[in-house]
C-alpha positions as a Markdown table, in Angstrom:
| # | Residue | x | y | z |
|---|---|---|---|---|
| 1 | Met | 0.0 | 0.0 | 0.0 |
| 2 | Trp | 2.7 | 2.4 | 1.0 |
| 3 | Arg | 4.5 | 1.8 | -2.3 |
| 4 | Ser | 1.5 | 2.7 | -4.3 |
| 5 | Arg | 1.4 | 6.1 | -2.6 |
| 6 | Leu | 5.1 | 6.7 | -2.7 |
| 7 | Leu | 5.3 | 7.8 | -6.4 |
| 8 | Pro | 2.3 | 10.2 | -6.2 |
| 9 | Ser | 3.7 | 11.6 | -3.0 |
| 10 | Cys | 7.1 | 12.3 | -4.5 |
| 11 | Phe | 5.6 | 13.8 | -7.6 |
| 12 | Ala | 3.4 | 16.1 | -5.5 |
| 13 | Gln | 6.4 | 17.2 | -3.5 |
| 14 | Leu | 8.4 | 17.8 | -6.6 |
| 15 | Val | 5.6 | 19.9 | -8.2 |
| 16 | Arg | 5.1 | 21.9 | -5.0 |
| 17 | Ser | 8.8 | 22.6 | -4.8 |
| 18 | Thr | 8.7 | 24.5 | -8.1 |
| 19 | Val | 6.8 | 27.3 | -6.4 |
| 20 | Val | 10.3 | 28.7 | -5.8 |
| 21 | Val | 10.5 | 29.4 | -9.5 |
| 22 | Asp | 7.3 | 31.5 | -9.3 |
| 23 | Lys | 8.6 | 33.4 | -6.3 |
| 24 | Ala | 11.9 | 34.0 | -8.0 |
| 25 | Tyr | 10.1 | 35.3 | -11.1 |
| 26 | Asn | 7.8 | 37.6 | -9.1 |
| 27 | Leu | 10.9 | 39.0 | -7.4 |
| 28 | Phe | 12.6 | 39.5 | -10.7 |
| 29 | Asp | 9.5 | 41.1 | -12.2 |
| 30 | Arg | 9.2 | 43.6 | -9.4 |
| 31 | Leu | 12.9 | 44.4 | -9.5 |
| 32 | Arg | 12.8 | 44.9 | -13.3 |
| 33 | Ser | 9.8 | 47.1 | -13.0 |
| 34 | Lys | 11.5 | 49.2 | -10.3 |
| 35 | Ile | 14.6 | 49.6 | -12.4 |
| 36 | Val | 12.7 | 50.6 | -15.6 |
| 37 | Arg | 10.5 | 53.1 | -13.8 |
| 38 | Ser | 13.6 | 54.7 | -12.2 |
| 39 | Cys | 15.7 | 54.8 | -15.3 |
| 40 | Ala | 13.5 | 54.9 | -18.4 |
| 41 | Ser | 12.8 | 58.1 | -20.4 |
| 42 | Asp | 9.6 | 59.1 | -22.2 |
| 43 | Ala | 11.2 | 58.1 | -25.5 |
| 44 | Phe | 11.9 | 54.6 | -24.1 |
| 45 | Tyr | 8.3 | 54.1 | -23.1 |
| 46 | Asp | 7.0 | 55.2 | -26.5 |
| 47 | Val | 9.3 | 52.8 | -28.3 |
| 48 | Tyr | 8.7 | 50.0 | -25.8 |
| 49 | Asn | 4.9 | 50.3 | -25.9 |
| 50 | Asn | 4.9 | 50.2 | -29.7 |
| 51 | Leu | 7.2 | 47.2 | -29.6 |
| 52 | Thr | 5.3 | 45.1 | -27.1 |
| 53 | Tyr | 1.9 | 45.7 | -28.7 |
| 54 | Ser | 3.2 | 45.1 | -32.2 |
| 55 | Arg | 4.2 | 41.6 | -31.1 |
| 56 | Gln | 1.0 | 40.5 | -29.3 |
| 57 | Leu | -1.2 | 38.3 | -31.4 |
| 58 | Ile | -4.4 | 39.5 | -29.8 |
| 59 | Tyr | -3.9 | 42.7 | -31.7 |
| 60 | Arg | -3.4 | 41.0 | -35.0 |
| 61 | Pro | -6.7 | 40.6 | -36.9 |
| 62 | Glu | -5.3 | 38.0 | -39.2 |
| 63 | Asn | -4.4 | 35.7 | -36.3 |
| 64 | Lys | -6.9 | 33.3 | -34.6 |
| 65 | Ala | -5.8 | 34.7 | -31.2 |
| 66 | Phe | -7.2 | 38.1 | -32.1 |
| 67 | Arg | -9.6 | 39.5 | -29.5 |
| 68 | Ser | -12.6 | 40.6 | -31.6 |
| 69 | Ser | -15.5 | 40.8 | -29.2 |
| 70 | Leu | -16.7 | 43.8 | -27.2 |
| 71 | Phe | -16.6 | 44.0 | -23.5 |
| 72 | Ala | -19.9 | 44.2 | -21.6 |
| 73 | Phe | -19.2 | 47.8 | -20.5 |
| 74 | Glu | -18.6 | 48.8 | -24.1 |
| 75 | Glu | -21.8 | 47.2 | -25.3 |
| 76 | Arg | -23.8 | 49.1 | -22.6 |
| 77 | Thr | -22.1 | 52.4 | -23.4 |
| 78 | Phe | -22.8 | 52.1 | -27.1 |
| 79 | Thr | -26.4 | 51.2 | -26.5 |
| 80 | Arg | -27.2 | 53.7 | -23.8 |
| 81 | His | -25.0 | 56.7 | -24.7 |
| 82 | Phe | -23.9 | 56.6 | -28.4 |
| 83 | Pro | -25.9 | 58.1 | -31.2 |
| 84 | Pro | -27.2 | 55.5 | -33.7 |
| 85 | Pro | -25.4 | 54.7 | -37.0 |
| 86 | Pro | -24.4 | 56.1 | -39.4 |
| 87 | Ala | -22.8 | 58.4 | -36.8 |
| 88 | Thr | -19.0 | 59.0 | -37.2 |
| 89 | Val | -16.9 | 57.7 | -34.3 |
| 90 | Leu | -13.3 | 58.7 | -33.5 |
| 91 | Ile | -11.2 | 55.8 | -32.0 |
| 92 | Gly | -7.9 | 56.5 | -30.4 |
| 93 | Ala | -5.3 | 53.8 | -29.7 |
| 94 | Ala | -7.4 | 51.5 | -31.9 |
| 95 | Gly | -5.1 | 48.5 | -31.6 |
| 96 | Gly | -5.9 | 45.8 | -34.1 |
| 97 | Gly | -9.4 | 47.2 | -34.7 |
| 98 | Arg | -11.5 | 45.4 | -32.2 |
| 99 | Glu | -13.9 | 48.3 | -31.5 |
| 100 | Ala | -13.6 | 49.7 | -35.0 |
| 101 | Phe | -14.6 | 46.5 | -36.8 |
| 102 | Ala | -17.5 | 45.9 | -34.4 |
| 103 | Leu | -18.9 | 49.4 | -34.8 |
| 104 | Ala | -18.4 | 49.5 | -38.6 |
| 105 | Arg | -20.4 | 46.3 | -38.9 |
| 106 | Arg | -23.2 | 48.1 | -37.2 |
| 107 | Gly | -23.1 | 50.8 | -39.7 |
| 108 | Tyr | -21.0 | 53.5 | -38.0 |
| 109 | Gln | -18.4 | 55.5 | -39.9 |
| 110 | Ile | -15.0 | 55.2 | -38.2 |
| 111 | Val | -11.8 | 57.2 | -38.1 |
| 112 | Ala | -9.2 | 55.3 | -36.1 |
| 113 | Phe | -5.6 | 56.1 | -35.1 |
| 114 | Glu | -3.0 | 53.9 | -33.5 |
| 115 | Pro | 0.5 | 54.8 | -32.3 |
| 116 | Ala | 2.2 | 51.5 | -33.3 |
| 117 | Arg | 2.5 | 51.6 | -37.1 |
| 118 | Ala | 2.9 | 47.9 | -37.4 |
| 119 | Val | -0.4 | 47.3 | -35.5 |
| 120 | Ala | -2.2 | 50.0 | -37.6 |
| 121 | Ala | -0.9 | 48.3 | -40.8 |
| 122 | Ser | -2.1 | 44.9 | -39.6 |
| 123 | Met | -5.5 | 46.4 | -39.0 |
| 124 | Ala | -5.5 | 48.0 | -42.4 |
| 125 | Ser | -4.6 | 44.7 | -44.1 |
| 126 | Ala | -7.5 | 42.9 | -42.5 |
| 127 | Cys | -10.0 | 45.8 | -43.0 |
| 128 | Arg | -12.8 | 44.9 | -45.3 |
| 129 | Glu | -14.9 | 48.0 | -44.4 |
| 130 | Ser | -14.9 | 51.1 | -46.5 |
| 131 | Arg | -16.4 | 52.9 | -43.5 |
| 132 | Ile | -13.0 | 52.8 | -41.6 |
| 133 | Glu | -10.2 | 55.2 | -42.1 |
| 134 | Ile | -7.0 | 54.1 | -40.4 |
| 135 | Leu | -4.3 | 56.5 | -39.3 |
| 136 | Val | -1.1 | 56.6 | -37.2 |
| 137 | Gly | -0.7 | 58.8 | -34.2 |
| 138 | Arg | -0.5 | 59.3 | -30.5 |
| 139 | Tyr | -2.8 | 61.2 | -28.0 |
| 140 | Glu | 0.1 | 63.4 | -27.2 |
| 141 | Gly | 0.3 | 64.6 | -30.9 |
| 142 | Leu | -3.4 | 65.5 | -31.3 |
| 143 | Pro | -5.0 | 67.0 | -33.3 |
| 144 | Phe | -2.3 | 65.8 | -35.8 |
| 145 | Val | -1.8 | 62.2 | -36.9 |
| 146 | Asn | -0.3 | 60.7 | -40.0 |
| 147 | Ser | -1.4 | 58.5 | -42.9 |
| 148 | Leu | -0.3 | 54.9 | -43.3 |
| 149 | Thr | 1.4 | 55.8 | -46.6 |
| 150 | Gln | 5.1 | 56.0 | -47.1 |
| 151 | Pro | 6.2 | 58.7 | -46.8 |
| 152 | Pro | 3.5 | 59.5 | -44.3 |
| 153 | Val | 1.3 | 62.5 | -44.8 |
| 154 | Ala | 0.2 | 64.7 | -41.9 |
| 155 | Val | -3.5 | 64.7 | -41.2 |
| 156 | Asp | -5.2 | 67.4 | -39.0 |
| 157 | Leu | -8.2 | 65.6 | -37.4 |
| 158 | Arg | -10.0 | 69.0 | -37.2 |
| 159 | Ser | -10.5 | 68.5 | -41.0 |
| 160 | Arg | -12.6 | 65.4 | -40.1 |
| 161 | Ala | -14.3 | 66.9 | -37.1 |
| 162 | Pro | -16.7 | 67.2 | -35.5 |
| 163 | Phe | -17.1 | 63.5 | -34.6 |
| 164 | Asp | -20.5 | 62.3 | -33.2 |
| 165 | Ala | -18.8 | 60.2 | -30.5 |
| 166 | Ala | -15.3 | 59.0 | -29.5 |
| 167 | Ile | -13.5 | 56.1 | -27.8 |
| 168 | Leu | -10.2 | 56.2 | -26.1 |
| 169 | Gly | -9.3 | 52.5 | -27.0 |
| 170 | Trp | -9.5 | 49.9 | -24.3 |
| 171 | Ile | -7.5 | 51.0 | -21.2 |
| 172 | Ser | -5.2 | 53.1 | -23.4 |
| 173 | Phe | -5.8 | 56.0 | -21.1 |
| 174 | Ser | -3.6 | 54.2 | -18.5 |
| 175 | His | -0.6 | 54.6 | -20.8 |
| 176 | Leu | -0.6 | 58.4 | -20.5 |
| 177 | Arg | 2.1 | 59.1 | -18.0 |
| 178 | Ser | 0.9 | 62.1 | -16.1 |
| 179 | Asp | -2.3 | 63.9 | -15.1 |
| 180 | Glu | -1.4 | 66.7 | -17.4 |
| 181 | Arg | -1.1 | 64.4 | -20.4 |
| 182 | Cys | -4.4 | 62.8 | -19.5 |
| 183 | Ile | -6.1 | 66.2 | -19.3 |
| 184 | Glu | -4.6 | 67.4 | -22.5 |
| 185 | Ala | -5.7 | 64.2 | -24.4 |
| 186 | Leu | -9.2 | 64.6 | -23.1 |
| 187 | Arg | -9.3 | 68.2 | -24.0 |
| 188 | Gln | -8.1 | 67.5 | -27.5 |
| 189 | Ile | -10.6 | 64.6 | -28.0 |
| 190 | Gly | -13.3 | 66.9 | -26.5 |
| 191 | Asn | -12.5 | 69.6 | -29.0 |
| 192 | Leu | -13.0 | 67.1 | -31.9 |
| 193 | Thr | -16.1 | 65.4 | -30.6 |
| 194 | Met | -19.7 | 66.8 | -30.2 |
| 195 | Gly | -21.1 | 63.7 | -28.5 |
| 196 | Pro | -20.2 | 61.1 | -25.8 |
| 197 | Ile | -16.6 | 59.9 | -25.2 |
| 198 | Leu | -15.8 | 56.5 | -23.7 |
| 199 | Val | -12.7 | 56.4 | -21.5 |
| 200 | Ser | -11.4 | 53.2 | -19.9 |
| 201 | Ala | -8.4 | 52.5 | -17.7 |
| 202 | Gln | -6.5 | 49.8 | -15.8 |
| 203 | Pro | -8.1 | 49.5 | -12.4 |
| 204 | Pro | -6.1 | 51.0 | -9.5 |
| 205 | Thr | -4.6 | 47.8 | -8.1 |
| 206 | Arg | -1.2 | 49.6 | -8.6 |
| 207 | Ser | -1.0 | 53.3 | -9.0 |
| 208 | Ile | 2.0 | 53.2 | -11.4 |
| 209 | Gly | 3.7 | 50.2 | -12.9 |
| 210 | Phe | 5.6 | 48.7 | -15.7 |
| 211 | Ser | 4.8 | 45.3 | -17.3 |
| 212 | Val | 6.6 | 43.6 | -20.1 |
| 213 | His | 3.2 | 42.9 | -21.6 |
| 214 | Met | 1.8 | 46.4 | -21.2 |
| 215 | Gly | 4.7 | 48.8 | -20.9 |
| 216 | His | 4.1 | 51.7 | -18.6 |
| 217 | Tyr | 0.6 | 52.0 | -17.1 |
| 218 | Arg | -1.2 | 53.9 | -14.4 |
| 219 | Gly | -4.1 | 52.4 | -12.4 |
| 220 | Leu | -7.1 | 54.8 | -12.3 |
| 221 | Ser | -10.5 | 54.5 | -10.7 |
| 222 | Ser | -13.6 | 55.6 | -12.5 |
| 223 | Ala | -13.9 | 58.6 | -10.1 |
| 224 | Glu | -10.3 | 59.6 | -11.0 |
| 225 | Ile | -11.1 | 59.5 | -14.7 |
| 226 | Gly | -14.1 | 61.7 | -14.0 |
| 227 | Lys | -12.0 | 64.2 | -12.1 |
| 228 | Leu | -9.5 | 64.4 | -14.9 |
| 229 | Ala | -12.3 | 64.9 | -17.4 |
| 230 | Glu | -13.7 | 67.7 | -15.4 |
| 231 | Arg | -10.3 | 69.4 | -15.2 |
| 232 | Ala | -10.3 | 69.1 | -19.1 |
| 233 | Gly | -13.6 | 71.0 | -19.2 |
| 234 | Leu | -15.7 | 68.0 | -19.9 |
| 235 | Ala | -19.0 | 66.9 | -18.3 |
| 236 | Val | -19.2 | 63.5 | -16.7 |
| 237 | Leu | -22.2 | 61.6 | -17.9 |
| 238 | His | -21.5 | 58.2 | -16.3 |
| 239 | Val | -18.8 | 56.4 | -14.2 |
| 240 | Asp | -18.6 | 52.7 | -13.4 |
| 241 | Glu | -16.2 | 49.9 | -12.7 |
| 242 | Thr | -18.5 | 46.9 | -12.2 |
| 243 | Asp | -16.9 | 45.0 | -15.1 |
| 244 | Asn | -13.4 | 44.9 | -13.6 |
| 245 | Trp | -12.5 | 47.9 | -15.7 |
| 246 | Ser | -12.6 | 51.5 | -14.7 |
| 247 | Tyr | -14.5 | 53.6 | -17.2 |
| 248 | Ala | -16.4 | 56.8 | -17.7 |
| 249 | Val | -18.5 | 58.4 | -20.3 |
| 250 | Val | -17.8 | 62.1 | -20.7 |
| 251 | Ala | -18.7 | 64.9 | -23.2 |
| 252 | Ser | -18.1 | 68.5 | -24.0 |
| 253 | Pro | -20.8 | 70.4 | -22.2 |
| 254 | Thr | -20.9 | 73.2 | -24.8 |
| 255 | Arg | -21.6 | 70.7 | -27.6 |
| 256 | Tyr | -23.6 | 68.0 | -25.9 |
| 257 | Glu | -26.7 | 69.8 | -24.7 |
| 258 | Asn | -29.9 | 69.1 | -22.8 |
| 259 | Ile | -28.2 | 66.2 | -20.9 |
| 260 | Ser | -30.9 | 64.2 | -19.0 |
| 261 | His | -31.4 | 60.7 | -17.5 |
| 262 | Ser | -33.9 | 58.3 | -18.9 |
| 263 | Asp | -37.0 | 57.7 | -16.7 |
| 264 | Thr | -36.6 | 53.9 | -17.1 |
| 265 | Asp | -32.8 | 53.7 | -17.0 |
| 266 | Pro | -31.0 | 56.1 | -14.7 |
| 267 | Thr | -27.6 | 55.2 | -16.2 |
| 268 | Ala | -28.7 | 56.0 | -19.8 |
| 269 | Val | -27.8 | 59.6 | -20.6 |
| 270 | Arg | -28.9 | 61.2 | -23.8 |
| 271 | Gly | -28.6 | 64.6 | -25.3 |
| 272 | Thr | -28.9 | 66.7 | -28.4 |
| 273 | Tyr | -25.8 | 67.5 | -30.4 |
| 274 | Ser | -24.9 | 71.0 | -31.3 |
| 275 | Arg | -22.4 | 71.6 | -34.1 |
């Protein structure tokens, strides 16, 4: 009897002993993050974020690992707050086109920009929708972005504005490295958009961090997003973090008028648009 249990017991002990590998990696990961945060420049973060997202298959539409479905909080936001198609939506940090493809299929017109040229090019190669325009650019450079052509041609997004709604791509707001950059990005998007703007962020489990999979990020609560939006001169229509993601719906108060809550759904905020 004891011999029949010896092998499973030894195997269990062996597997359990490998926890030291996990502990060593976690220690290494924290040390690496600390060193990067103390030494890295803004230029490094820009290059690293482009590099890491360019190599992730979930942002490659041609790959079966591509994440194509919308999150529940996005579905709710589009249903409750966004104008119906064929409204024109601006999408920043569009990644491989997850939000852009989903909204285009519903009849929306899309202008999308993405900082990593390789990711934007992958999105363009998989795009079958004439309703999507794909550009290259960063929040920090707004309102100017570039075409995907070589050589690139500068595009002033004010020539496409005003947009009916906007999305700061999934948790991309967390990559902006200071309150001032967050506020300026929101101000620029607000200047281009006459309707609701969806902003999502990494939850505040860590205030500031570095991950080899994400690059630099800042954890923000929905309330913190709302406060930054108010400092950018935007009205906060809705805040929530019930889906494990911090997010807010905001809008320019001078262009999104007669804001009111639905009698049947207090989270549904509608308004009339003023060009």
